[in-house]
C-alpha positions in Angstrom: 0.3 7.3 21.1 -1.9 4.7 21.2 -3.6 5.0 17.2 -7.1 2.8 17.3 -8.3 1.7 13.6 -5.2 1.8 10.7 -6.8 2.9 7.8 -5.7 5.2 5.9 -6.0 8.0 8.4 -5.0 6.3 11.2 -1.8 4.8 9.1 -1.1 8.5 8.7 -1.3 9.5 12.0 1.3 6.8 13.1 3.5 7.5 10.4 3.5 11.1 11.1 3.3 11.2 15.1 6.5 8.7 14.9 8.5 10.8 12.1 7.4 14.4 12.7 6.9 14.1 16.8 9.1 11.2 17.4 6.4 9.2 19.4 6.5 5.8 20.3 3.5 4.4 18.8 1.2 0.8 19.5 -1.1 0.3 16.8 -4.7 -1.8 17.0 -6.6 -3.1 13.7 -8.0 -6.4 13.2 -8.4 -5.7 9.9 -5.0 -3.6 8.4 -4.8 -4.4 4.9 -1.8 -5.2 3.5 -1.5 -1.6 1.6 -1.5 0.6 5.3 0.6 -1.8 6.4 3.7 -0.4 4.3 2.8 2.7 5.5 3.2 2.3 9.2 6.8 3.4 11.1 8.6 0.5 11.1 8.8 -0.1 15.1 5.4 0.3 15.7 4.0 -1.9 17.8 0.6 -3.8 17.1 -1.5 -5.5 19.4 -4.3 -7.8 19.5 -7.2 -5.6 21.6 -7.8 -2.2 22.1 -7.2 -3.0 25.6 -3.8 -4.4 25.6 -3.5 -0.9 22.9 -4.3 1.8 25.9 -3.1 0.6 28.7 0.6 2.4 28.2 -0.4 5.1 26.3 -0.2 8.6 26.9 -2.2 9.7 23.9 -5.3 7.7 22.3 -6.1 8.4 19.0 -9.3 6.9 17.7 -9.8 6.5 13.8 -12.4 3.6 13.4 -16.2 3.9 11.7 -19.0 3.8 13.1 -21.2 0.6 12.8 -24.1 -0.1 14.3 -25.7 -3.5 15.0 -24.6 -6.9 16.6 -20.4 -6.2 16.3 -20.2 -3.2 15.6 -18.2 -0.3 17.1 -21.1 1.6 19.0 -19.7 2.7 22.4 -16.7 0.5 21.7 -14.4 2.8 24.0 -16.7 1.3 27.2 -15.8 0.7 30.9 -13.1 -2.1 30.5 -11.2 0.1 28.0 -11.5 3.4 29.9 -10.7 1.6 32.9 -7.5 0.2 31.5 -6.2 4.2 30.5 -3.7 5.9 32.2 -5.2 8.2 34.6 -3.7 11.0 32.8 -4.1 9.8 29.3 -5.3 12.0 26.8 -8.4 10.5 24.4 -8.7 12.4 20.9 -11.6 11.0 19.4 -12.1 13.0 16.1 -14.3 10.0 14.2 -17.7 9.7 15.5 -18.9 10.5 19.2 -20.8 7.7 19.9 -17.9 5.1 19.7 -17.3 6.5 23.2 -19.4 5.4 25.9 -20.2 8.9 27.9 -21.0 6.9 31.2 -17.5 5.4 31.4 -15.6 8.5 29.8 -17.1 10.7 32.7 -16.4 8.2 35.2 -12.6 8.4 33.9 -13.0 12.5 33.7 -13.9 12.4 36.9 -11.1 10.6 39.0 -8.1 11.9 37.5 -5.9 14.7 35.2 -7.5 12.7 31.9 -8.7 14.7 29.2 -11.0 13.7 26.3 -11.0 15.7 23.2 -13.0 15.6 20.4 -15.0 17.6 17.6 -18.6 15.7 18.4 -20.6 17.5 21.8 -21.7 15.2 24.1 -24.9 16.2 26.3 -23.1 14.4 29.5 -19.9 15.7 29.0 -19.6 19.2 26.8 -19.2 20.9 30.4 -16.7 18.9 31.8 -13.5 20.7 33.1 -11.2 17.9 31.7 -12.7 17.6 28.2 -12.3 20.1 25.3 -14.7 20.1 23.0 -13.5 21.7 19.2 -15.1 23.1 16.0 -16.2 20.2 13.6 -14.8 22.2 10.5 -12.8 20.0 9.0 -14.3 18.8 6.1 -16.0 22.0 5.6 -13.1 23.9 4.0 -13.0 24.5 0.2 -10.1 22.3 -0.3 -11.7 19.8 1.8 -14.9 19.8 -0.2 -13.0 20.0 -3.3 -11.1 17.0 -2.7 -14.1 15.0 -0.8 -16.2 15.8 -3.9 -13.0 14.8 -6.9 -12.5 11.3 -4.8 -16.2 10.1 -4.3 -16.2 10.4 -7.9 -13.2 8.6 -8.9 -14.1 6.1 -6.2 -17.9 5.5 -8.0 -16.2 5.5 -11.3 -13.5 2.9 -10.8 -16.1 0.6 -9.1 -18.3 0.9 -12.1 -15.7 0.2 -14.3 -13.6 -2.3 -12.5 -15.4 -3.7 -9.4 -12.7 -1.6 -7.2 -13.6 -1.3 -3.8 -11.7 2.0 -2.2 -12.5 3.9 1.0 -15.8 1.9 2.6 -16.6 2.0 5.7 -18.0 -1.7 5.8 -16.9 -3.4 2.6 -13.5 -4.8 2.2 -10.5 -2.9 0.3 -10.4 -5.0 -2.8 -8.8 -4.0 -6.3 -8.1 -6.4 -9.2 -5.4 -5.4 -11.9 -7.2 -4.4 -15.5 -9.1 -6.6 -17.0 -7.2 -8.2 -20.3 -8.6 -8.7 -23.6 -11.1 -11.1 -24.3 -11.7 -11.8 -20.7 -14.7 -10.7 -18.5 -15.3 -9.7 -14.8 -17.9 -10.7 -12.5 -17.7 -9.6 -9.0 -19.9 -11.1 -6.1 -20.9 -10.1 -2.6 -21.3 -13.0 -0.4 -21.1 -13.9 3.4 -18.1 -14.8 4.9 -19.1 -18.5 5.2 -17.1 -21.6 5.3 -17.3 -23.0 0.7 -18.9 -20.3 -0.2 -15.8 -19.0 -2.8 -15.6 -23.2 -3.5 -18.8 -23.2 -4.9 -18.4 -19.9 -6.9 -15.5 -21.4 -9.2 -17.4 -25.0 -9.1 -19.9 -23.1 -11.2 -17.7 -21.7 -13.7 -15.8 -24.9 -13.8 -18.7 -27.1 -14.7 -19.4 -24.3 -17.3 -16.2 -25.2 -18.8 -14.6 -21.1 -18.2 -11.6 -20.6 -17.1 -10.4 -18.3 -14.1 -7.7 -15.8 -15.5 -7.3 -13.7 -12.1 -8.9 -13.6 -9.1 -9.3 -12.1 -5.7 -11.1 -12.6 -2.9 -11.1 -10.5 0.9 -13.9 -10.3 3.9 -14.4 -7.5 6.3 -16.7 -8.3 9.3 -19.4 -11.1 7.7 -19.0 -9.7 4.1 -17.2 -11.4 1.4 -16.1 -9.8 -1.8 -14.5 -11.2 -4.4 -13.7 -10.1 -8.1 -12.5 -12.0 -10.9 -11.9 -12.4 -14.6 -12.6 -15.6 -16.9 -10.6 -16.2 -20.2 -13.2 -15.7 -23.2 -10.6 -16.8 -25.9 -12.1 -20.0 -26.9 -15.7 -19.1 -25.5 -18.8 -20.9 -27.5 -22.4 -18.7 -26.9 -24.1 -21.8 -28.1 -23.0 -23.6 -25.0 -22.2 -21.4 -22.5 -24.5 -18.4 -21.4 -23.2 -15.5 -19.2 -26.8 -14.9 -18.1 -27.3 -18.4 -16.6 -24.0 -18.5 -15.1 -24.6 -15.3 -13.2 -27.6 -16.7 -11.8 -26.3 -19.7 -10.8 -23.7 -18.1 -8.7 -26.5 -15.4 -7.5 -28.7 -18.3 -6.5 -25.8 -20.0 -4.3 -26.5 -20.0 -0.7 -24.2 -17.6 0.8 -24.5 -14.9 -2.1 -26.2 -12.0 -2.1 -25.5 -10.5 -5.5 -23.1 -10.7 -8.4 -22.4 -8.3 -11.5 -20.8 -9.2 -14.5 -18.9 -5.8 -16.2 -18.7 -6.2 -19.8 -19.4 -3.4 -22.0 -21.4 -0.2 -20.4 -20.3 0.2 -16.8 -23.1 -0.2 -14.3 -24.6 -2.6 -15.8 -25.3 -6.5 -15.6 -26.6 -6.3 -12.0 -28.2 -9.4 -10.4 -29.5 -10.3 -6.3 -30.4 -12.8 -4.5 -33.5 -11.5 -2.5 -34.7 -14.0 -0.2 -34.1 -17.1 -3.3 -35.8 -14.9 -5.3 -33.6 -14.1 -8.4 -33.5 -10.6 -9.5 -32.3 -8.5 -12.2 
C-alpha cells in the first residue's frame, strides 16, 4: 500500500493497513510532522517522491489536501505518476476529485486491469468499467457531524486562547506549551524567507524583552511563529507592547501578528501592503 500524504488520516491508514491487514506500506509526505511520524508502522518505507512511492504499489491511497495555485495539488496525480503505476494498481481517492488528472487516469484505465475508486463524481470517468464510484456519505452520519462540530469548536477555541494551529490544510501544525505566569504570548504569520525570524527576534531584543519559549514552523511558503516573552521586570514606561507589535508586523515578510493576553480573540494586527491595520 502506498499512502500519499501522511497527515492524521494518512498516518492512521498506514498504521491500520500494516497492523490489521498485514500489508507492506510505503509513504510520501514532504511535510511529515513528528507527531504523525510517531503513528506510522515501524517498517514503513518513506520515499522522496510520489512517483517513487507508487511504482511497486498494488494499492494507492490519496490523503492530501486540495490546494490551488502555483505549487498546489491540482492534478497532482498526473500522466507521469499514472504511467509509473503498475498496470493492475488500484487508486483509492477519498480526498478530493481534483487531485487526479482525469485524462491521464482514463488512459490508465483503458490500457490495463487497474481500478480507480473514489467518492467524487468525474464527468469523464463515471461510467468507465474500471471505475467504482461510491456515495460520498462518510461525513454525513450523525456521529461524524457531532464529532466534526466538536472538533471545529475545540480547534478554534485553542487557536484563540493559545495560538495553536491544528488540522489546517495550508498552515503548519504548531502548538506551544501553556503560557506561564508573567508572560505574554505573540503569534506571527510570515513568508518563509531567509532572515525573517531573526529580524522578529531582534525586535524583542532591542525592546529588552526576553523570549522564554518559542516555536516556528513552515508549510509551503507560510511560516507561523508562537513565542512567549517574560514580563517579570516589565517597565510599561519604557516598553509598549503595541509599539513592539507594530514594529514586528511591519517587518518585510511579515503578514500579521497577534498578542494573546487578556480576552481571547483580540490583539490582532495586519500588514496590508505597507499599511498597519489593527
